[in-house]
N, C-alpha and C positions, 0 to 999 in steps of 0.2 A: 813655690811662689811663681806666679805667672810673670813672664817678661813683658815689659811695657814697650810698645813701639809707637813711633810718631804716626798718627793717623793721616798726616799729610803725605807721607812717603808711599810710593807705589812701585810695583815691579811688573814687568811684562813677561808673559809666558807665550812662547811662539813655537808650536809644534811644526817642524818642517817635514815630517813624515811620521808613519806609525799609527795614524788614525784612519779609520775606515778600511783597514787592511791589516793582515798579519805580516809584520816585517818592516824593514826600513825605519827603525825607531831612531829619532833624533829630535831633540827639543832644546831650544835656546831660551835662556833666562836673561833679561836685559833690564838694566837701570840706566840712569843718565850717563854714567861713565864706564860701565862694565857689561860684558856679555860672557856667560859661560854656556857650554853646550853639554847636555847629558846624552851620552851614547851617540853612535854614528854608524848605523847599520845599513845593510843592503836588503833588497827583496829579490826573490827569484822570479823569472819571467812567467807569465801565464801562457796559455796555449795560443793566443793570438799574436804573441811577440815572437814571430818566426826568426830563428837564428840568433836571438838575443841571449847573451850569457848571464848578465846581471842587470839589476836596476838599482841605481844609487840616487840619493837625494840631491836636489838642486840647492846649492848653498850660495847662490848669488847674493842673497841678503847678508850672509856673513862676510862675503868678499867686500861688499860695499862698506861694512863697518868693521873691517879687519883691525883697525887701530884700537877698538874697544874689546876685542876678543881676548880673554885671559886664559882659556884652556878648555880642553875636552875632558869631561869626567865620565868614566865608564863603569857601568854597573856589573857587567859580567861578560864572559868570553864567547857568547854565541854570535853567529854570523849576522843575525838580524839586529845586533847591537854594536858590532865592531867592524863588519865586513867592508864598509865604505871608507874607513879611515885612510887607507893608503891613497885613495883617489881624492878625497876631500882635502887632505893635508898638502897635496900638491897645488891646490887652489888657494888655501888659506892656512898658513902654518901657525900652530899654537901648541903649547905643551899638552901632554897626555898624562892623566892621573888614573891609576887603576890598582887593584889588588894584585898580589904576586902572580898567581896563575894566569889571571886575565892579561897581565902585562906580558907574560911569557908567550902567550898565544898571539898577542898583537905584534910582538917583536919578530915572530916567524914571518908575519906578513911584511913587516918593514924590511926584513932582509931580502925578500923576494923583489921588493919595489925599490931597493936602494935608498931607504929613508933613515937608516940607523944613525947616520952622522948629522942629519939635518933636523930631526925632530927630537925635542927634549922630552924625557920620560921620567916619571917619578912613581915608585911603588908606594902605596898607602896601605896601612894596616887597619883592621877593625878597631873602632874607638878613636881613631886618629882624625883630626880636623885639619883642613887646609884653608888658607885665606887666598882668595882670588878676587882682587879688586873690591867691589862692594859686597862680595859674597863670602860666607864661611860655610864650608861643606864638611859634614861629619859622615864617616863611613860606618854603617850599622850592619851587623851580621844578619844575613837571612839564609834560607835554604832554597835551592833550585836544583835542576837536573845537571848542573855543572858546579864544581867546587868554587869557592871564593866569590860567590854572588853577594852583592851588597845593596842595601837600601841607602838612600841619601837624605840626611836632614840638612836642608839648604837654608841657612839663615840669611835673610835679605833685609834691607832697610824697612820693608813693610811687614815682616813677620817670617815665621818658619814655614817653608814648603817641604812636606815630607813626600819623597818619591820612593815607592817600594821597589822599583825595578821589577824584573820577573821574579816571583817568589812563591813559596809554599811554606806551610808550617809543618816541619818534620821534627818531631820530638826524639826520633831515633835515627839520625842520619848515619849513613855508612861511613862517612869521613867527616871529621871535625865536629863542631858543636851545633846545638840546635839554635834556631833563630833567637835573637836577643830581644825577647818580648819585654824584659824588664827595662831595657834602655828605651824601647819604643814608648813604653808607658811613661817613663820619666820625661821624655820629650813632649808627650801629650799633656802632661800635667803643667808644663811650662807654657803651653799654648801653641797650637798648630793653626796657621792661617789657612793652608790648603793641603789637601791630600790628593796626590796623583798615584792611583793604585792600579795594578795589573788587572786587566779585564778578561784575559784569555779563557779562563774557566768559570766565569761568573754565572754562566747558565747552568752549571752543574751544582745541584744541592749537596749539602753535607760537607765532608772533608775529603781532601786528596790523601790517598794511602801513602804510607811511608815507603821510601825506596827499599827498605829491608824486606818488604813483603815479596818483592820480585826475587830476592835471593832464595826464599823458601821454594818458589816455583822452579827456579833453576836447579836446586838441589834434587827435587823430585824428577825433573826431566833427565838429569844426568844419571840418576839411579835407575830410571826406567829404560834408558837407552844405552846400556853399558856396551853393547856389541856394535853400535853404529858410529860412524863419523858424525860429529856434531859441528854444524855451521851456524853461527849466530850473527844476525845483521842488526846493528843498532846505530844510533847517532855517534859520530866520532867524538863529539864533545862530552858525552855522558860518561865521564871517567868513573863515577861511582858504579855504574852498570858494568863497565869493563872490569873494575876491581872485583866485583862479585863473580863474574864469569871466570876470571883467572883463579879466584879462590877455589871455586868448585872444580875447575879443571885440575888444579893441583891436588885437591882432596881425592879425586877419583883416578889419579895417576896418569893424567893426560898432558901432552905437550900442547902449547898454544902457538898458533901462527896468526900474525896480524897482517891483514891484507887491505889495501886501499891507502892512497897517498895521505888523505886528511887524517885517517885513523892513525897511521904510522907517526905522522908529525906530532899530533896532539899527545899521544901516549908517550913519545920520547920526551916531549916538553914536561909533561906531568911527572914522569919518572925522575928527570933531572932536577926538578924543583921540590921533590919529596912528597908529591901528592899521590903517588902510586908506587907501592912496594911489591915488586914481583919476585917470587922465590927464585933463587938461582937455578938455572938449568931448565926453567919452565918454558921460556920463549925459545922458539927455533925459527929459522928462515924457511920460507916456503919451498926452497929447493931441497930441504932436508925431509920433506913430508914423505917422500918415497921410502925413507928408511924406517918408517913406522907403520903399524897396522892401523886400520880405521878406528878401532876402539881405543887407540892411544892419541887421537888427534881431536883438538878443538880449533876451529878456525873462526876468528872474529873479523868481521868484514863491514865495509860500508855498503850502502845501497838499499837501506830499509825503506826508502821513499820511492823506489823504483827508478831512480835517476839512471838514464840510459848508459852513461859512461862509467858509472860506479861498478864496483867489483861484482857484487851478487847478481845484478841484472845481466852482466856479461856472462857469468857462469850459467845462469838460467837459459840464456840464448845460445849456449855452447860456443861462445866467442872468447872465453877467457883462455889465455895461453898456458896457464899452469894448473888450473883446477877444473875438473870435469865432474858434474853432478852425476852420482851413481844411484841406482836403485838401492834403497835402504838407508841413504843419508838422512839424517835428522836436521832440518833447517828451521831455526827459530827466528821469527820476526819479533824483535824486542823494541817495538815502537808502534805508534798509532799514526796512520796516514795523515799528513798535513792536508787541510782542505785544498782541493785541486789536484792532489796526487793519487786519488783513489783508483783511477783507471790504470795508471802506471803500476801501482802496487798489485792490483788484481792480475794484470798481465804477467808479472813476474811469478806470482803465486801459481797461476795456471801452468806456466812453463815448467816450474819446478816439479809440480805434481805429475805432469806428463812424463818427466824424466825419471819418475819413480821415487822421488824424495818424500819423506814424511814431514809435512809442513805444520808447524805449531805457531799459533798466533794468540791463543787465549792466555790471559793472566801473566803475560811476559813483559808487561810494561806498566808503569805508573807515570802519571803526568808530573811535570815539574812546576805546575801552576796551581795557585790556591783556588779552591772551590768556595761556594757562597759563605759557609760558616767561618772559614779562615779570613775571608775579606771582611766579614762583619766584625771579627775580633780586632782587626787593625783599626776599623772605624771606632770601636768601643774604646780602644787604648789611646787613639790620637785625638778624638773629638774635634774634627776639623770644622772651621767656619765655612769653608768652601770645599766642594768635591769636584775633581776633574778626572773622570775615568780616562785611562790610557791603555794602549796595547790591545787593539781589537778592531773588528769590523763594526759597522754601525749598530748591528743587532746586539753585539756585546756591550757597546757603550751605553745603549738605551737601557738594557737590563741592569747594568751597573748603576746608572743614574736612579733607577727605581729603587734599587737596594740602598743606595746612599740616603734617599729620602726616608726609607723605612728605619734608618739608623739615626734619624733626627736632623739631617741636613735639609734646610728648607729648599723648596723647588727653585726659587729664584737664585739660590747659591750653588746650584748644581749645573755644570756646564758641559755639554756635549760639543766638543770642538771639532773642527775640520782642519786638516793640514793647511797651514798658511794663516790661520786665524791669529790675531794678536789680542790676547786676553790681558787686560790691565787690572791688577789687583791692588787694593789697599784695604786697610782694616774696615773702612767705612763703606766702600762700594767696590763693585767689580763689573766689568762689561767688555765685550769684544769691540775694540775701537778701530781696528784696521785689518787689512789682509795683505800678506806678502806672497811673493812667488814661492810655491812649494809644489814641485812636480817630480816625477821620476825621470832621471837621465839614463838612457839605455847604453849599456856597454856591450859591444860586439867585437870580440877578439881584442885587438889593441886600440880599437876606436872607442872613444868616450864621447858620447853626445853627437856623433856624426850620423846616427840613424834616428830619424824622427818619424812623425806620423805618416808623412808622404811615402817614405821608403817602406815603412811597415805595410801601408796600403798596397804598394806595388808588389811586395812579397806575398801578401794575402791573395792578390789577384793572380799572380803567377802560380801559386800553390793550388788555387781552385780551378783555374781555367786554362793555364798554359800560356804559351807565347807563339806568335807568328811573326816571322821576319820577312820583309819584302826587300829584295836587293835589285837595283837597276842601275845601269850606267848610261849617262847622257853625253852626247857630243858637245864639246865646249863651243859656244857661240850659237850653233843651230838648234841645240836642245833635242836633236834627234836621238831616239833610243838605239844605243849601240849593243846593249846586252840586257837580257832580262825582260820583264821582271821574273826573278826567281823567288820562289816561296819556300821558306824553311819553317817547319813546325817542331816545337819542343813542348811536350806535355799537353798538346791539344788533340791531335789525332795521329795515328800511325800512318805515315804518308803512303806506304806501299799498299795499304789496305783501303785507302781513301783517294785513289787516283782521280776519280771523277770529280769529287769535291774540290781537290786541289786545282784541277784544270779549270773548273768553273770559277774558282777564286782568282785564278790567274787572268781569266777573261774580264772579270770585274775590275781588277787593278788596271789592266790595259785600257779599259773604257774610261776609267777615272783619269788616267794620264792623258788620253786623247782629248777628253773634255777640257782639261786645263790648257793643254797646248793649243787647241783650236781657238781658245779665247785669249791666246798670248799671255797666259799666266805662267811665268817662268820663275817666280819666287819659290825657292825650295820649301820654305815653311808652309806656304799655301798648298803646294803640291802634296806634301806629306799629310796635311790635314784632310785633303780630298780623298787620298788613298785610304787613310785610316777610317774616315766616316763611311765611305762606300763599302769597303770590305767588312767593316764592323756590322753594318746593316744587313749585308748578305749572310754573314755567318750566324747572326742572331736569328734570322728567319729560317735558315736551314737546319741549325743545330740547337737553338735555344741556349747557346753559350756565349760568353763574353771574354775571349782570350785577349791578352795584351797584344796590340799590333804595333810593330816597330818598323817603319819604313826607313831604308838606308839608300841614299842617292849618292852616286859617285860621278865624277866628271872626268872625261878623257879627251 
């Protein structure tokens, strides 16, 4: 029997990130008196964000309405869904609700940021529902590339919104049970107002393979390379993958070494919480590796995405202090490059090959995201009135919208949103009614938000064209030149090989200074502008370059 809802009631859905990009997933759901937030992830910087460590969502909208915020509800423990929590909770504190393993990973972050005593946390089980203001949220079992992933059936005054989180349909998961399709069907029979469904793999036809298929590949690789040391790079959070690697290492009589900080932390958490059963005596410390022959070792490491500071790329570049790649090593990449990481991964592959390693990339990874037929299945079970594709770039969202229409959702009921859109839904109508601030805030070291577009533009300019510094000393009162101008070049030209150019540049600067002083221009700001413009014009004509020019004037 379908649930009846008041057609006059409405709910607002406000994605603050996660649309038109992969990562930084965070969505607010708002009624007159309550707000809940689903996920709170980060994104990794692109090539143009020089020196930036992380990108986190702008939650100024939540800060403005902090009195309505009832809690953060988390679907699973990947960085693009939980990574921004420590930063955001310092701005707007609210309780966090998550499944057991997800909460364990979150708590590791809270310990690092000193938030364990200030943030309320509640572990929720599959099938359990929680009440947060006007919302009732049920946690529904799904499968993903990390254990304890959940979908959310969010009951609002306007109807049920079903949020899949990141998911796939895996009938033979390595750990735990298969996705709860029966419960999803029951929710669909009662009536689903809107479906917010994962779009990551929507462009791939068919079904995503079960995680167990990778296990068969590992079995073959271990059998075919009995005499070599085996190194496996995978995502730290893919505990099911790690479980299978350890299983086959134990089967073939090998010891396992875990290398990489994130890998070590997540495996320790998973083991403590009972999600990873490691045979006694299988794990050894990296310092013990010298006590075993190559055919007795499996090393599981981070760096499958070519991250410069991760363990495997440092091994490939011969920078790792404890592991050196040797001819005959078998290196397995058990992941697919995330869009944007292809060059970094290719560089590591080449370096490993040059060192004599046998690199294996085929059939060693399956996605954790649903392909087209699995997404269609969710639509068939839920029969939503509205479709709101999430988790993807625009091309993913557009393809997903077309798929939704093929499953019977009318075009006018399918919404491709942008981050910051305010979509107001009721049973009778739906429309984007407003737009709020939704942008990325850059994290550089300990600085959060202190690097913006101007600083990035300066870094880009410095990286492309270098820096010229002009230093001169003026006499106080008379403005006579006492010293300089001296010219320092960094990243522009090598001064010792460009003495003529530097001497001409010095003459241009002197002429600019004389021009100003002859006109009784003593304002340092105007003097610096004249130096910068004159020298800039000269360098452009001579070199076709645009270095950053920084005049420094001192008074004595």
